C-alpha positions in Angstrom: 17.6 -13.7 6.5 16.6 -13.4 2.9 18.0 -11.1 0.3 17.2 -10.8 -3.4 20.2 -10.2 -5.6 21.0 -9.7 -9.3 23.2 -11.8 -11.7 22.6 -15.3 -10.3 22.5 -17.4 -13.4 23.4 -21.0 -12.6 24.8 -23.5 -10.2 28.3 -22.1 -10.6 27.1 -18.7 -9.3 25.3 -20.5 -6.4 28.4 -22.5 -5.6 30.6 -19.4 -5.4 28.1 -17.6 -3.2 27.7 -20.5 -0.9 31.4 -21.0 -0.5 32.1 -17.4 0.2 29.2 -16.9 2.6 30.1 -20.1 4.5 33.6 -18.8 5.0 32.5 -15.2 5.9 29.8 -16.1 8.3 30.7 -19.5 9.6 27.4 -21.1 8.7 26.4 -23.8 6.3 22.7 -22.9 6.5 22.5 -21.2 3.1 20.0 -21.7 0.3 20.2 -20.1 -3.1 17.1 -19.9 -5.3 18.7 -19.5 -8.7 15.5 -18.7 -10.6 14.3 -16.0 -8.2 17.8 -14.7 -7.3 17.1 -15.2 -3.6 19.8 -15.9 -1.0 18.6 -17.3 2.3 21.1 -17.5 5.1 20.8 -18.3 8.8 22.2 -14.9 10.0 21.3 -12.2 12.5 19.6 -9.2 10.9 22.3 -6.9 12.4 24.7 -8.5 9.8 22.7 -7.5 6.8 25.0 -4.7 5.7 28.0 -7.0 5.9 26.1 -9.7 3.9 25.2 -7.1 1.2 28.9 -6.1 0.9 30.1 -9.7 0.6 27.6 -10.4 -2.1 28.4 -7.1 -4.0 32.1 -7.9 -3.9 31.3 -11.2 -5.6 29.2 -9.4 -8.2 25.8 -10.1 -6.8 24.3 -6.8 -5.7 21.1 -6.5 -3.8 18.3 -5.9 -6.4 17.9 -2.3 -7.3 20.8 -1.2 -5.1 23.2 -0.1 -7.9 22.8 1.2 -11.5 24.7 2.2 -14.5 28.5 1.6 -14.5 28.4 0.0 -11.1 25.8 -2.4 -12.3 28.0 -3.3 -15.3 31.0 -3.8 -13.0 29.0 -6.1 -10.8 27.9 -8.1 -13.8 31.5 -8.6 -14.9 32.5 -9.7 -11.4 29.6 -12.2 -11.3 30.9 -13.8 -14.5 34.2 -14.4 -12.8 32.5 -15.8 -9.6 30.4 -18.0 -11.8 33.4 -19.4 -13.6 35.2 -20.1 -10.4 32.1 -21.8 -9.0 31.9 -24.1 -12.1 35.6 -25.0 -11.8 35.2 -25.9 -8.1 32.6 -28.6 -8.8 
């Protein structure tokens, strides 16, 4: 499954996403395209809603899914996730 999300800026972001998705879905078949903001994961399509929620909770909402204040909150969360990802390296 492939999903395009906002706020992926660097390897720290990708690291946090990969770690969380690996734990949440018990798979290590995850690829993050930082430049395009694309998360690819080996996951059944029936789990898309769960995937979208996990990513949003990390601060990486599906592109064009939230706006205004919710978008600002997601961006703030993504900075924290990014920092954690950088420290985990």
